[in-house]
N, C-alpha and C positions, 0 to 999 in steps of 0.2 A: 700540524706536526713540525717538531725542530728537526731539520734534516741538515744541519750545518756540519762542516768538516770536523769541528771539534766534538760535536756530539757522536757521529761515526767513529771516531777514532776511540771515544771512551767505551762504545759498544763493543769496538774489536778487541779493546784490551781486555774488557770483562770476558768476553766469549774465550780469549786466549789464556788467561789465566784459569778459568774453569776447566778448560780442556786440559790443561797440565795437571790441574788437581785430580782430575778424573784419571787421567793416564797414571799417575804416581799411585792413586789407590789400586788400580788395577794391577799395576806392578807388584805392589806390596802384598796383595792377595794371592797373585800367581807365585810369588817367592815364598810366601807362608805354606803355601800348598805343597810347593816342592820340597822344602825345609822339611815340612813335619812328615814325611813319606819315607820309610826305611826299605830298602830292597834286602828280601830275605833269599834270594835266588843263588845268591853265592855264600851262603852261611856253610861253612865247614870247606869251602873250595878256595875263595881268596881272602876271606875274614873269618875272624871268630865270631860266634854268637853264642847268647844265652836268652832264651825266651820262655814266655810263661803265658798261659799253660802249653805244654807240650808241643809240638812241632807246627805252631800256630803260624800264620802268615800276614806279614805286615801290619795292617790296621786291625786284623782281628787278635792281635795279642794284646794281653793286658800289661806284660812288660816285654820289652825288647833292648838289648844292649848288643852291639857289635863293636869290634876291636880291630885295628890293623897296624902292625909296628911297622916303623921306619927304622931300619937299624942304621942307615946313615945319618939319619938326624937324630938318632937315639931319642926318638918321641913315639908315641902311641895316640893314633886317632880314634875316639870314641864317637859313637852314636847311641843315643838313648832316649827311648820314649816309653810313655806310660799311658794307659786311660784313667781318668780320674773323674769322680763327681764333684769335687771342690772348685769354688769359683776361683780362689786364688791358690793353687795348689804349689806343691815342691816335689820333686822327684830327687832321689840320691843313689849313688853307687857307693857302696863300702867296699874297703879292702881288708879283709881280717886272715889271721894265721890259724883261727880256729872258727868254730860255729857259732860263737858266743859275739855279742853286739860290743862288747867293752873291747877297748883298745884297737879300734878299728878307723882306719884313714878312710876320710869321705868326700866326695865331689858332689855338690848340690846344684841344683836347677831350680831356681825359684821364680816365680811370676809376681813382680812389682806392680800391684795395682795401680799405685800412686804414680807410678812412672809410664802410664798407658800400656800396662800388661809387657812390660819389658822383661825377658827372661835374664836373670842374673845367674853366671856361673861363678861356684866360689870352693874354695877348700874349707874344709871342716874336720873335726877330729872327736871320737867317742872316747873319753877317758875312762868312762863307766858305761851306766846306762842312762846317760844323756849326752848330748851333742852341743860343741860351741865351736864358733868360727876361729878359725886361725887367725892370731892378732902378733904382730901389727900387719902383716900381708894375708890377706884372705885369699890372693890368688898364688899362694906358695905351691910350686909343682905345676902350675897350668902355662901353656904358651901363650904370651900376650897377643891379643887382636887374632887369635884362633879360637873363639867360642862365640856361639851364637845359639839362640833358641825361638822357639813359637809356641804358643797356645792356641791351639784352633780345635773347635768341634769336642770339647771334651777331651784332648789329646795334649799332653805337655811334651816337647820335643826340644831336645838340646844335643849341640855337636861342640866337642872340645877335644884339645889335645893336650896330653900331658906328658913331660919329660920322664923319661924311664927311670933317672935318678937325677937327685939334686947334687950340685956341685959339693955341696957341704950339707952331708946327711941330716935329716931330721927325723925323729920317731914318730911325729905325728904325720908324716908324708909316706906313703907307701913306696917303695923301692920296687918297680914293675918289673925288675929283672927275676924277682921271685915268684914263686907261684903262692895265689891266696884264694881263699874262699871269696866268692862274690856275693854281695848283699845287694839287693834291689828294693829300695822303699819309697813310700809316697805317704804325704799328709797335707794337711792345710797349712797356709801363711797368713800372717797379717797382712793388711793393706800394704804395708810398708816392706813387705818381702822378708819377714822374720819367722823362721821355721816354727811351728808347733808341733807337738808330739805326733808320731805317725798313726794314721788312722787304720792300717792294715798290719798284720805281721808280715815282716820285711821277707822276702823270698830269698833263699839262699841256694847256692850252686852245690850239686851233688858231691863235687869234690873240689880241691884246688885246682885252679887254672892259671898259667902263665901268658903274659900279653903276647908272647911271641907264638904261641899255639893257634893253628888254624882249625879251629874245633866247632862242632855244633851241640852245644848241651841245652838241656832243656828241664824244667822244674814240673814236679806235679805228677809224674807217672807213678810214682810208689804211694804217694798221697791217694790217687784214684784207685789203685789196687786195693788199697787199705778200705777205703769208703766203699767200695763195692763188695769186698768179701764181708765186710761187717753188715752191710745192709741185707745181704743175701741170707746171713747168719741169723740176724736178731729180727729183721722185719717179716722175713718169709719161714725160715726153717723152725725157728725157736716158737713163732706165733704157733706155728701147727703142733708142734709137741706139747706147748703149754695147753692149747686148746682140749687136746684129747686126754691129757691127764686130769684137767678140772671138771670136763663137762660130758664125757663120753666112754667113761669106765662100763656102763652098764647098757650101752647099746648094742653092741656086738658080741656074741659068745663064742666067736671064731677063736682060733689058738693058732699059733705060729712057733714051732719049736718049744710046744708045750707052755708057751705062755700066752695071756691073753693078746688079742691084736692091739688094743691100745697101749698096753705095757710096751710092746715091740716098737710101736710108732713112736712112742714117748721117747724109748731109750734111744732109737737110732737119730732121731730128730735132735734130741739133745748132744748125742756124740758128734754128730756132723757140725752144730753150732760151736761146739768146743774147739774142735778141729780148725774151723774156719776163723775163728776168732785167735786162736794161737799164731795162724798164718798171718791174719790182718796185723796182729801186734808186731809181729818179727818185721813185716815190710815197713811199717810206719817207723820204728824203731831205727831202720837202716837209713830211712830218709832223714829223720830229725837229727840222727848223730846224737850228740852232746848237749843240743839246745835245751835250755832249763825247761821244765814243764810248764813253769809259771807264765812263759811268755804264749801259749797255747790255749788261754782261758780254761774253764772247768772241764773240759772235755778229757784230757787225757788223764786227769787225777779220776774221775769219775769211771772211765774205761778200765782202768786198774782195779777199782774196786769191784766191777762187775767181774772181771776175770777172776779175781780172789774169791767172790762169793760163789761163782759157777764150780770153782776147783774144789772148793768147800763141800758143795752140795753133791758133786759126784763122788767125792770120797765117802761123805754119809750114804749115798745109795749104795756103793759098793760092800760096806758094812751095814747094810739094812738088816735088822733083827727079823727072825723068823715070825711066822703068822701068830705062834702060840707064846712069844716073847712078851713080858710085861713091860717091855720098853718100846714095843711095836708102835703103841698110840703116840708116845712121845716122839719117835722118830717120822711119824706120818704128819705132826703137827710142824716138827721143825723142817723135813723136807720141803713141805708145801709152804710154809712162810719166806724160807730162804729162796725157793724158786720164783715165787711170784714177784717176791722184793726185787730179786736180779732182774727179772723181766721188765719191771716198772722203771727201775734204775736205767737199764739198758734203753729204753725208750725215750728217756730225757736226755741221755748221753748222746744219742744219734741227734737229737736235736741241736746239741751244742755243738756237734761236730760239723752239721751243715754249716751252723753259724761260723765256725773256724774255717771251714771251706770256703764260704762267701767270702771272708776277709782276705783269703790267701790266693783263690783262684776266680772269683768273680763267676761263681756257678750260677745257673739260672735262679732268679729271685724268687720265683714261685715254689721253691723247694722247701721253704721254711713253712710255708703253708700247706704243702701237702704232710710234712711231719706232724704239724699240728692237727689235721684231719686225721692221720693215722693214729695217732695217741688217742683222740676222741673216740674214733671208730671201736677200738680196743675197749675202752672202758665201756662203751655203750653195748657192745655185743657181751662183755662179761656180765653186766646189770640185767640184761635181759635174759641170759641162761640161768643166772643166780635166781631171779624171779620166777623162771618158769621151773626150776627144780622145787622152789620152796611151794609153788601154786599146785604141783602135782606130787607133792611128798606123800600123801595118803594114795592118791590113785597109781602111782606107779608101783608101789608094792614091792620095791627091790631088796631083796635080803642081802645084808653086806655079805659078801665072799671074797675069800682071799684068791691070790692067782691059783692057787691049787684046785679051784672050783672047776665046775664043768658049765656049759651053756645052758643045761637044764636049771641051774639055779637061778637064772635070771628072767624074771617076768616083767613085761613093760608093755604097756596098750600101744596100739598100732598107731593111733592118732598123736600120741608123744613121740613115737619114734620117727613118724613123717616130718612132724614139727623139727625134731633136732637133726634130720637129715638135710631138711630144705635149709636151715640155718647153716649148717656146716657147708654145704654146697655155695650159699651167698658169701660167707665169710672167708673161704679158701678163694675165690674170684676176687673179690675186693681187695684182700690181703696182696695177691699177686699183681692186681693193677697198682697198689701201692709201690710194690717192689720194682717193678716195671719202669714207672713213672721216676722213681728217684734215682734209678741207674742211668736212665736217659738224661736226666737233669745233671747228673754227675760228669758222665763220660763225654756227652755231647759237646761241652766247651773246651773239653781237652783236645779233641782233634779238628776243632774249628780252625 
């Protein structure tokens, strides 16, 4: 073994270099961990905050933005973070005079993979529904040497300082002495740190906010209310109303207020569905304000179609011809066709709604599969009941009776009655389970 002084010095030098590199690595890891954490305890107390979803805390937020103005320096300090699934993501803060993306001043935080995942902070602008980096100065409006960022464990964080206003006004850079709608967006970037199109619908503040305000605002509450109302309306209440009208007209001869029990259940269920739908539409219009529907996928368009069809069917029901009218059969076909078509479109609309909500609030990922299972269940039960009706068409011997008839007009075999009641009990139990599951998946992320 060579134990010469020269060899010992080489070993000592290698050990020292290794130790220094290790300490530097530990320091960087600790710095990144500290940098990527935003304290929410002082939101609305010492600094302004905008977070999504709801009143989330720190690492539970999909988006969180904080700001604090320094009047003496005429600057605003921002902290911004978002959870992301992209390997080289970007996040962006937009300042807009309205809820449109056009003519919006933007500050970007972009991961540059080709530079060891360095986070680049830059200024950009949306002239229309596209974005371009400010040229020739991409740092316009930003305070030099007061920006930093980190990309850790799927969360992108950046801290930067912006001037309240430029010495020479520029329409592409927001004057932060004015109130603006805040846009929070994210998406993928190229390996060289060039932004690609946003991957989810940008989050918009519910009102204009000034950088001097110390407030705690959040996104999602109205969307959650909308989704909850529509889920109860169409997954639960409407499903019950449609089931009774399609397959249970001749099961019970009971009457309520001189009308068959199935008819009363169907009428009340559809009335409640309509009222809940109107309430749900109102709250989401309040939330989206003037945002163009095309930004929200097919869900709002199909939702409006559902509301229009339902309104039309209610009007048809109000002017239902008498049982002796020659137009009664035409009414029955039209009312049934529109009603069942509306229910089918509503189920698909709910699926697209969950997709839109996933992009906006990162709801629990299994919700889409719950919606698929619900649609399959509804189709399956309807097929079972249709086959049952066809199979027992001779055995049932049910005479067609208008609602002016009596219970004595109905003749139904006990075995068929037991089967239908059993299917109904199972159907109601499963539908209630689907409804609770969807409500849980929607509401839980909002309060986490």
